[in-house]
C-alpha positions in Angstrom: -186.2 -130.2 -80.7 -188.9 -128.3 -78.7 -189.1 -124.6 -79.0 -187.6 -122.5 -76.2 -190.1 -120.2 -74.5 -188.1 -117.3 -76.0 -188.3 -118.4 -79.5 -192.1 -119.2 -79.2 -192.7 -115.8 -77.7 -190.6 -114.1 -80.5 -192.6 -115.9 -83.2 -195.9 -114.9 -81.5 -194.7 -111.3 -81.3 -193.8 -111.0 -85.0 -197.3 -110.1 -86.2 -197.2 -107.2 -83.7 -194.2 -105.8 -85.5 -196.1 -105.6 -88.8 -199.1 -104.2 -86.9 -196.9 -101.5 -85.4 -195.6 -100.6 -88.9 -199.2 -100.3 -90.2 -200.2 -98.1 -87.3 -197.2 -95.8 -87.4 -196.3 -95.7 -91.1 -197.6 -92.5 -92.6 -199.1 -93.9 -95.8 -201.8 -96.1 -97.1 -201.4 -99.9 -96.4 -200.6 -100.7 -100.0 -197.8 -98.1 -100.0 -196.5 -99.4 -96.6 -196.4 -102.9 -98.1 -194.3 -101.6 -101.0 -192.0 -99.7 -98.7 -191.5 -102.8 -96.5 -190.7 -105.0 -99.5 -188.4 -102.5 -101.2 -186.6 -101.8 -97.9 -186.1 -105.5 -97.3 -184.5 -105.9 -100.7 -182.3 -102.8 -100.5 -181.2 -103.5 -96.9 -180.5 -107.2 -97.6 -183.0 -108.4 -95.0 -184.7 -110.8 -97.2 -186.3 -111.3 -100.6 -190.1 -111.3 -100.8 -191.5 -114.2 -102.9 -194.1 -111.9 -104.3 -195.0 -108.2 -104.0 -197.2 -107.8 -100.8 -200.1 -105.4 -100.6 -202.1 -103.8 -97.8 -204.3 -106.8 -97.5 -201.2 -109.0 -96.8 -199.9 -106.6 -94.2 -203.3 -106.7 -92.4 -203.3 -110.5 -92.5 -199.7 -110.6 -91.2 -200.6 -108.2 -88.4 -203.3 -110.5 -87.2 -203.6 -114.3 -87.2 -201.2 -115.1 -90.1 -197.5 -115.3 -89.3 -195.6 -112.8 -91.3 -192.5 -114.0 -93.3 -189.3 -113.3 -91.5 -188.2 -110.7 -94.0 -191.3 -108.7 -93.2 -190.7 -108.8 -89.4 -187.0 -108.0 -89.8 -187.7 -105.1 -92.0 -190.4 -103.8 -89.7 -187.9 -103.6 -86.9 -185.3 -102.0 -89.2 -187.8 -99.3 -90.0 -189.3 -98.9 -86.6 -186.0 -98.3 -84.8 -185.5 -95.3 -87.2 -188.8 -93.7 -86.7 -189.0 -90.3 -84.9 -192.0 -91.6 -83.0 -189.6 -93.8 -81.0 -191.9 -96.8 -80.7 -191.3 -99.4 -78.1 -192.8 -102.9 -77.6 -196.0 -103.1 -75.7 -195.4 -106.5 -74.1 -193.0 -109.3 -73.6 -193.8 -111.2 -76.8 -193.4 -108.1 -78.9 -190.1 -107.3 -77.1 -188.9 -110.8 -77.9 -189.8 -110.3 -81.5 -187.9 -107.0 -81.6 -184.8 -108.6 -80.0 -184.9 -111.6 -82.3 -185.0 -109.4 -85.4 -182.4 -107.0 -84.0 -179.9 -109.8 -83.7 -180.9 -111.2 -87.2 -180.5 -107.8 -88.8 -176.9 -107.2 -87.8 -173.8 -109.1 -86.7 -172.6 -108.3 -83.2 -169.4 -109.5 -81.6 -170.9 -109.5 -78.1 -174.1 -109.0 -76.2 -172.8 -105.7 -74.9 -172.3 -104.5 -78.5 -175.9 -105.5 -79.4 -177.2 -103.6 -76.4 -175.0 -100.5 -77.2 -176.1 -100.4 -80.8 -179.8 -100.1 -79.8 -181.3 -96.6 -80.0 -181.4 -95.2 -76.4 -185.2 -95.4 -76.2 -185.1 -99.1 -76.7 -182.3 -100.1 -74.3 -184.4 -100.5 -71.2 -187.5 -102.0 -72.9 -185.4 -104.6 -74.8 -182.8 -105.3 -72.1 -184.2 -108.6 -70.9 -185.5 -109.8 -74.3 -182.1 -109.1 -75.9 -180.3 -111.1 -73.2 -182.7 -114.0 -73.9 -182.3 -113.6 -77.7 -178.5 -113.7 -77.3 -178.7 -116.9 -75.2 -181.1 -118.4 -77.8 -178.7 -117.3 -80.7 -175.8 -119.0 -79.0 -177.9 -122.1 -78.7 -178.0 -122.0 -82.5 -181.7 -121.1 -82.7 -181.1 -117.9 -84.7 -179.2 -119.4 -87.7 
């Protein structure tokens, strides 16, 4: 089955989530990697196969696709930051929306929109709509 344009954009945007975490996290890259892995385990967002380090984060924020647990956890942490980060482009917005729907269960698209922090509602509106359609097409299982 060929990838939808939403899914392809979301996957291209996942390295930007890790990059954003590296840029905004207020610690050394090795510490940020530890926080990402520990948060993933504690929040039930995925189980890292091995303990990542700062080098892994830098690779995942560039050419190398991050594991889904890392992207999901980056969104989990980014939405809670006082800096109130928002996506820079459509691919990054798709990655945020994809992970947002993977991180929590929502009964409706409206509930998913309403649960977003207020600063993300407009920037993620179109991407979240597309993610919901993609999810209902069984792409987000």
